[in-house]
C-alpha positions as CSV (number, residue, x, y, z in Angstrom):
1,M,116.9,115.8,78.6
2,E,117.8,114.2,81.9
3,E,115.1,114.8,84.6
4,K,116.2,116.6,87.8
5,T,116.5,114.2,90.8
6,Y,115.1,115.2,94.2
7,L,115.5,112.2,96.5
8,K,118.3,110.2,98.1
9,W,118.1,106.4,98.6
10,Y,117.2,106.9,102.2
11,N,114.3,109.2,101.4
12,K,112.8,106.5,99.1
13,I,113.2,103.8,101.7
14,G,112.0,106.0,104.5
15,Y,108.9,106.9,102.5
16,G,108.3,103.3,101.5
17,S,108.4,102.1,105.1
18,G,105.2,104.0,105.7
19,D,103.3,101.1,104.2
20,I,104.4,99.0,107.1
21,A,102.1,101.2,109.2
22,G,99.3,101.1,106.5
23,N,99.3,97.4,106.3
24,V,99.5,96.8,110.0
25,V,96.0,98.2,109.8
26,Y,94.8,97.0,106.3
27,A,96.2,93.5,106.2
28,F,95.2,92.7,109.8
29,L,91.7,94.1,109.2
30,T,90.9,92.6,105.9
31,S,92.3,89.2,106.6
32,F,91.1,88.6,110.2
33,V,88.3,91.0,111.3
34,M,85.6,88.7,109.9
35,V,86.9,85.5,111.4
36,Y,87.5,87.3,114.7
37,L,83.9,88.6,114.8
38,T,82.3,85.3,113.7
39,D,84.4,82.6,115.3
40,T,85.6,84.4,118.4
41,I,82.9,86.9,119.4
42,G,80.1,84.9,117.8
43,L,78.5,87.7,115.8
44,A,76.4,86.8,112.7
45,S,78.3,87.2,109.5
46,G,75.3,88.6,107.6
47,I,74.7,91.4,110.2
48,V,78.4,92.2,110.2
49,G,78.5,92.5,106.4
50,T,75.5,94.8,106.5
51,L,77.1,97.0,109.1
52,I,80.3,97.3,107.0
53,A,78.3,98.1,103.9
54,A,76.4,100.8,105.9
55,S,79.7,102.2,107.1
56,K,80.8,102.7,103.5
57,L,77.9,105.1,102.9
58,F,79.7,107.5,105.3
59,D,83.1,106.7,104.0
60,G,82.3,107.7,100.5
61,F,81.9,111.3,101.6
62,T,85.2,111.6,103.4
63,D,87.7,110.8,100.7
64,I,87.3,113.8,98.5
65,F,86.7,115.9,101.7
66,F,90.1,115.0,103.1
67,G,91.8,115.2,99.7
68,S,90.5,118.8,99.4
69,L,91.6,119.7,102.9
70,I,95.1,118.4,102.1
71,D,95.3,120.6,99.0
72,K,94.4,123.6,101.1
73,T,96.8,122.9,104.0
74,H,99.8,125.1,104.5
75,T,102.2,124.3,107.4
76,K,105.9,124.0,108.0
77,L,105.5,120.2,107.5
78,G,103.8,120.9,104.2
79,K,100.4,119.9,102.8
80,A,100.2,116.1,103.3
81,R,102.6,115.2,106.1
82,P,100.6,116.7,109.0
83,W,97.6,114.6,108.0
84,M,99.7,111.5,107.5
85,I,101.5,111.8,110.9
86,Y,98.7,112.9,113.1
87,G,96.0,110.9,111.4
88,Y,97.7,107.7,112.4
89,I,97.2,108.3,116.1
90,G,93.5,107.8,115.5
91,C,94.2,104.7,113.3
92,A,96.1,103.1,116.1
93,L,93.4,103.7,118.7
94,T,90.5,102.6,116.6
95,L,92.3,99.5,115.3
96,V,92.6,98.4,118.9
97,A,89.0,99.2,119.5
98,V,87.8,97.1,116.5
99,F,89.5,94.0,118.1
100,A,88.5,94.9,121.7
101,I,84.7,94.3,121.6
102,P,83.6,93.7,125.2
103,T,82.6,90.0,125.5
104,S,80.3,90.7,128.5
105,W,78.1,93.1,126.6
106,G,74.9,92.1,124.8
107,R,74.7,91.5,121.1
108,T,73.2,94.9,120.2
109,A,75.9,96.8,122.1
110,Q,78.6,94.6,120.5
111,Y,77.4,95.4,117.0
112,A,77.2,99.1,117.9
113,W,80.8,99.1,119.3
114,F,82.1,97.4,116.1
115,F,80.2,99.8,113.8
116,I,81.4,102.9,115.5
117,A,85.0,101.8,115.8
118,Y,85.2,100.4,112.3
119,T,83.6,103.6,110.8
120,L,86.0,105.9,112.6
121,L,89.0,103.8,111.6
122,N,88.1,103.7,107.9
123,G,86.0,106.8,107.3
124,V,88.1,109.3,109.3
125,F,91.6,108.4,110.5
126,Y,92.7,105.8,107.8
127,T,91.3,108.1,105.1
128,A,93.3,111.1,106.3
129,N,96.5,109.1,106.7
130,N,96.3,107.1,103.5
131,I,95.4,109.9,101.1
132,A,98.2,112.1,102.6
133,Y,100.7,109.3,102.4
134,S,99.8,108.5,98.8
135,A,99.8,112.2,97.8
136,L,103.5,112.6,98.9
137,T,104.4,110.8,95.6
138,S,103.5,114.0,93.8
139,L,104.6,116.4,96.4
140,V,108.2,115.4,97.1
141,T,109.5,114.9,93.6
142,K,108.6,115.8,90.0
143,N,110.9,113.0,88.6
144,S,108.8,110.2,87.0
145,K,111.4,107.6,87.6
146,E,111.7,108.5,91.3
147,R,107.9,108.3,91.6
148,V,108.0,104.7,90.2
149,Q,110.8,103.9,92.6
150,M,108.8,105.3,95.5
151,G,105.9,103.1,94.6
152,S,108.1,100.1,94.3
153,Y,109.7,100.7,97.7
154,R,106.3,101.4,99.2
155,F,104.7,98.2,98.0
156,I,107.7,96.0,98.8
157,F,107.2,97.1,102.4
158,A,103.4,96.7,102.0
159,F,103.5,93.1,100.7
160,S,106.3,92.2,103.1
161,T,104.1,93.4,106.0
162,S,101.1,91.6,104.6
163,L,103.1,88.4,104.3
164,I,104.2,88.7,108.0
165,I,100.7,89.6,109.3
166,Q,99.0,86.8,107.3
167,S,101.7,84.3,108.2
168,I,102.0,84.8,112.0
169,T,98.7,86.2,113.3
170,V,96.9,82.9,113.8
171,A,99.8,81.5,115.7
172,F,100.4,84.8,117.5
173,V,96.9,84.8,118.8
174,D,97.3,81.2,120.0
175,V,100.6,82.1,121.7
176,C,98.8,85.0,123.5
177,G,96.3,82.6,124.9
178,G,93.6,82.5,122.2
179,G,90.1,84.1,122.5
180,A,89.0,87.7,122.5
181,A,91.7,88.9,125.0
182,A,94.5,87.5,122.8
183,W,93.1,89.3,119.7
184,R,93.1,92.6,121.7
185,V,96.8,92.1,122.7
186,V,97.8,91.4,119.2
187,A,96.0,94.5,117.9
188,I,97.7,96.7,120.5
189,I,101.2,95.4,119.5
190,Y,100.4,95.9,115.8
191,A,99.1,99.4,116.4
192,L,102.2,100.5,118.4
193,I,104.5,99.2,115.6
194,G,102.5,101.1,113.0
195,L,102.5,104.3,115.1
196,V,106.3,104.4,115.4
197,V,107.0,103.5,111.7
198,N,104.5,105.9,110.3
199,T,106.0,108.8,112.2
200,I,109.5,107.9,111.0
201,S,108.2,107.6,107.4
202,G,106.5,111.0,107.5
203,L,109.7,112.7,108.7
204,S,111.9,111.0,106.2
205,V,110.9,113.2,103.2
206,K,110.3,116.9,102.6
207,E,107.6,118.4,100.4
208,L,108.6,120.7,97.5
209,P,107.6,124.3,97.4
210,E,104.4,125.0,95.4
211,E,106.4,127.2,93.0
212,E,108.6,124.2,92.1
213,L,105.6,121.9,91.7
214,N,104.0,124.3,89.3
215,S,107.2,124.8,87.2
216,G,107.8,128.2,88.7
217,I,104.4,129.6,87.5
218,E,102.2,130.7,90.4
219,N,98.5,130.4,89.5
220,D,96.3,132.0,92.2
221,E,93.2,130.7,90.5
222,E,94.0,127.1,91.0
223,K,93.8,127.4,94.8
224,K,90.3,128.8,94.7
225,Y,88.1,125.8,94.4
226,G,85.7,124.2,96.8
227,L,84.7,120.6,97.5
228,V,82.0,120.5,94.8
229,Q,84.4,121.9,92.2
230,A,87.1,119.4,93.3
231,F,84.6,116.6,92.8
232,K,83.7,117.9,89.3
233,L,87.4,118.1,88.4
234,L,87.9,114.4,89.3
235,V,84.8,113.2,87.5
236,K,86.0,115.0,84.3
237,N,89.2,113.0,84.4
238,K,88.4,109.7,82.8
239,Y,91.7,108.2,84.0
240,Y,90.8,109.0,87.6
241,M,87.6,107.1,87.2
242,M,89.5,104.2,85.6
243,I,92.0,104.1,88.5
244,C,89.1,104.2,91.0
245,G,87.5,101.3,89.3
246,T,90.8,99.3,89.2
247,Y,91.5,100.1,92.8
248,I,88.1,99.0,93.9
249,L,88.4,95.7,92.0
250,Q,91.8,95.1,93.4
251,Q,90.4,95.4,97.0
252,L,87.5,93.2,96.1
253,Y,90.1,90.7,94.9
254,S,92.1,91.0,98.1
255,A,89.0,90.6,100.2
256,M,88.3,87.2,98.5
257,I,91.9,86.1,98.9
258,G,91.6,87.2,102.6
259,A,88.6,84.8,102.9
260,G,91.2,82.1,102.2
261,I,91.4,81.6,106.0
262,Y,87.9,80.0,105.7
263,Y,88.8,78.1,102.5
264,C,92.0,76.6,104.1
265,T,90.1,75.7,107.3
266,W,87.0,74.1,105.8
267,V,88.0,73.0,102.3
268,L,91.7,72.1,102.6
269,K,91.2,71.1,106.3
270,N,94.3,73.0,107.4
271,K,94.0,76.6,108.6
272,N,97.8,77.0,108.7
273,L,97.9,76.8,104.9
274,F,96.6,80.3,104.8
275,G,100.0,81.5,105.9
276,V,101.7,79.4,103.3
277,F,99.5,80.8,100.5
278,A,100.5,84.3,101.8
279,W,104.1,83.4,100.9
280,A,102.9,82.3,97.4
281,V,101.2,85.7,96.9
282,N,103.6,88.2,98.5
283,I,107.1,86.8,97.6
284,P,106.4,87.0,93.8
285,L,104.9,90.5,94.3
286,I,108.0,91.7,96.1
287,I,110.2,90.2,93.3
288,A,108.1,91.9,90.6
289,L,108.4,95.2,92.5
290,I,112.2,95.0,92.6
291,F,112.3,94.9,88.8
292,T,109.4,97.2,88.1
293,P,111.5,100.5,87.8
294,T,113.9,98.7,85.3
295,L,111.1,97.3,83.3
296,V,109.3,100.6,83.1
297,G,112.5,102.2,81.6
298,K,113.0,99.3,79.2
299,W,109.4,99.3,77.9
300,K,109.4,103.2,77.9
301,G,106.5,103.6,80.2
302,M,104.0,101.9,82.5
303,Y,101.1,101.2,80.2
304,K,102.4,98.1,78.3
305,L,104.0,96.6,81.4
306,N,100.8,96.9,83.5
307,K,98.5,95.5,80.8
308,R,100.7,92.6,79.9
309,G,101.3,91.8,83.6
310,Y,97.6,91.5,84.3
311,I,97.0,89.4,81.2
312,L,99.5,86.9,82.7
313,A,97.7,87.2,86.1
314,T,94.3,86.5,84.6
315,I,95.5,83.3,82.9
316,A,97.2,82.1,86.1
317,R,94.1,82.7,88.2
318,A,92.1,80.5,85.7
319,L,94.7,77.8,86.3
320,V,94.3,78.2,90.1
321,I,90.6,77.2,89.6
322,V,91.6,74.1,87.7
323,A,94.2,73.1,90.3
324,G,91.6,73.8,93.1
325,Y,89.1,71.3,91.7
326,M,91.9,68.8,91.1
327,G,92.7,69.1,94.8
328,S,96.4,69.9,94.2
329,V,97.6,72.4,96.7
330,P,101.2,72.6,95.2
331,L,99.7,73.5,91.8
332,M,97.3,76.1,93.4
333,M,100.4,77.7,95.1
334,L,102.4,77.7,91.8
335,F,99.7,79.4,89.8
336,T,98.9,81.8,92.7
337,A,102.5,82.8,92.6
338,V,102.5,83.4,88.8
339,A,99.3,85.5,89.2
340,A,101.0,87.6,91.8
341,L,104.1,88.1,89.6
342,G,101.8,89.5,86.9
343,Q,100.1,91.9,89.4
344,G,103.4,93.2,90.8
345,P,104.2,96.0,88.2
346,W,100.9,97.8,88.6
347,Q,101.3,97.7,92.4
348,G,104.8,99.3,92.0
349,D,104.0,102.0,89.5
350,M,100.3,102.7,90.5
351,N,101.2,105.9,92.4
352,A,103.2,107.1,89.5
353,V,100.2,106.5,87.2
354,I,98.0,108.5,89.7
355,A,100.6,111.3,89.5
356,E,100.3,111.3,85.7
357,C,96.5,111.4,86.2
358,S,96.9,114.5,88.4
359,E,99.1,116.0,85.7
360,Y,96.3,115.3,83.2
361,T,93.9,117.4,85.3
362,Y,96.5,120.2,85.5
363,L,97.1,120.1,81.7
364,T,93.4,120.0,80.8
365,Q,91.8,122.1,83.6
366,G,94.7,124.3,84.9
367,K,94.3,123.3,88.5
368,R,96.6,121.4,90.8
369,V,94.6,118.9,92.9
370,D,97.3,116.4,94.0
371,G,95.8,115.6,97.4
372,T,92.3,115.3,96.0
373,M,93.5,113.1,93.2
374,Y,95.0,110.6,95.6
375,S,91.5,110.2,97.2
376,C,91.2,107.3,94.7
377,T,93.6,105.3,96.9
378,S,91.6,105.7,100.0
379,L,88.3,105.5,98.1
380,G,89.3,102.2,96.5
381,I,90.6,100.7,99.7
382,K,87.5,101.6,101.7
383,I,84.8,100.8,99.1
384,G,86.6,97.8,97.6
385,G,88.0,96.4,100.8
386,G,85.0,97.3,102.9
387,I,82.4,96.1,100.5
388,G,84.5,93.0,99.8
389,T,84.5,92.1,103.5
390,A,80.8,92.8,103.6
391,I,80.2,90.5,100.6
392,V,82.2,87.8,102.4
393,G,79.9,88.1,105.3
394,W,76.8,88.1,103.2
395,L,77.9,85.1,101.1
396,L,78.8,83.1,104.3
397,E,75.4,83.9,105.7
398,I,73.6,82.9,102.6
399,S,75.5,79.6,102.5
400,G,74.5,78.7,106.0
401,Y,78.0,79.1,107.5
402,V,78.1,79.3,111.3
403,G,81.6,80.0,112.7
404,T,81.1,78.3,116.1
405,N,79.9,75.0,114.5
406,A,82.2,72.0,114.4
407,T,81.2,71.2,110.8
408,Q,79.8,73.2,107.9
409,P,77.0,72.3,105.4
410,A,77.9,71.4,101.8
411,S,76.3,74.7,100.7
412,A,79.0,76.6,102.7
413,I,81.8,74.5,101.2
414,T,80.6,75.3,97.7
415,M,80.3,79.0,98.5
416,L,83.9,79.0,99.8
417,Q,85.1,77.6,96.5
418,V,83.2,80.3,94.6
419,M,84.7,83.0,96.8
420,Y,88.3,81.8,96.8
421,L,88.5,80.4,93.3
422,W,86.0,82.0,90.9
423,L,85.5,85.6,92.1
424,P,89.2,86.5,92.0
425,F,89.4,85.3,88.4
426,V,86.4,87.5,87.5
427,F,88.0,90.5,89.1
428,E,91.3,89.9,87.3
429,I,89.4,90.0,83.9
430,L,87.8,93.3,84.8
431,I,91.0,94.9,85.9
432,T,92.8,93.8,82.7
433,I,90.1,95.5,80.6
434,L,90.5,98.8,82.5
435,L,94.3,98.7,82.4
436,S,94.1,98.2,78.6
437,K,92.5,101.6,78.3
438,M,94.6,103.5,80.9
439,N,97.3,105.1,78.7
440,V,97.4,108.4,80.5
441,E,101.2,108.8,79.8
442,A,100.5,109.0,76.1
443,A,97.6,111.4,76.7
444,N,99.9,113.7,78.7
445,E,102.6,113.7,76.1
446,K,100.2,114.7,73.4
447,L,98.8,117.6,75.6
448,R,102.4,118.8,76.3
449,R,103.2,118.8,72.6
450,E,100.0,120.8,71.9
451,K,100.8,123.3,74.6
452,G,104.5,123.5,73.8
453,I,105.6,122.3,77.2
454,E,108.9,120.5,77.6
């Protein structure tokens, strides 16, 4: 039976463009906040890493909280869109604040400024915005193909934005005069771009009525659950836990790749290669995303495609290690590109998998928790990305790295090789293991057959 369609092409593109706004924050923050703090402001990488880790303790409580609030929101804009649109105003302000640490202040005050701004950005505003944005995948269509297409469009914009941010930011800062003032100007420009695009994206789709989402069956009981019960519902869903684990590992991987700015500067002796590697990562990802909806249809689902893609990515990252120790930049770029090609399908259909995960909770527990379910996206970004950035700071500190020095000790060079070559390979192995167990589509099909649901 042909699934009902809900979206026009411009709805899908409009929705996908929202990740321009998301990655104006995320790509800029993960790729450059540490080098800004250590090499421009002069803060100690170990202390910065500890502050980021401490911030995550607060962040961990806000994901399910905001997800639960979204599920209980009822406005003319819907459940998720108000949080997406208005939450980004705070994102823009706090992003600027992170890159606007007063240089005239003492060290303690600078650390405090960073901690407060970073925590508000990640723990409050980005959380509300990102969970709401991700939840729209479940709230604007029930068509599984459209959900995959939404994810593909979304991440095409995401990786295109990451590519641009990673490619131009170093030169952009130099053009703006270099130093702390230049970083602040760049942050303001990025924040304004994100604010405009996020608003357009939020207004480009319309959420479905709850009666339609629930197949015309209104269940008053499913609305009556609190934060604790929402948490219990998520923990009972093994696929939610797998997705959280995968998302966290992905962000840890991204944090290590983001540390490539250090690797290119001190190991390859050319900081501009960081932007070139960004092309090797993001262009193959975009190509993979374009073909993901077709491949999902050809392989009759997402499970096989995701698993096989990451097997390819893991093998390719092992070859990046070999090329790195050979000192061959062209081979490193080639195998980096192959790894990214293998990662692409999961990036494109991940939101559709989460929607299936939400459906699993509905089929097993009888409660619709779409907003809360998408807390795994924000949780993964914040824990994985935040802790990943913290780990970068700690490892740099342990290795004896000092950003303001003209040279670095051999221990720091060795650590940069571990961070950029070995750790991404380890994370790829772990993600592949999780994806090999994440066949939620088959689980849902079995449950529907047992319940006699078409």
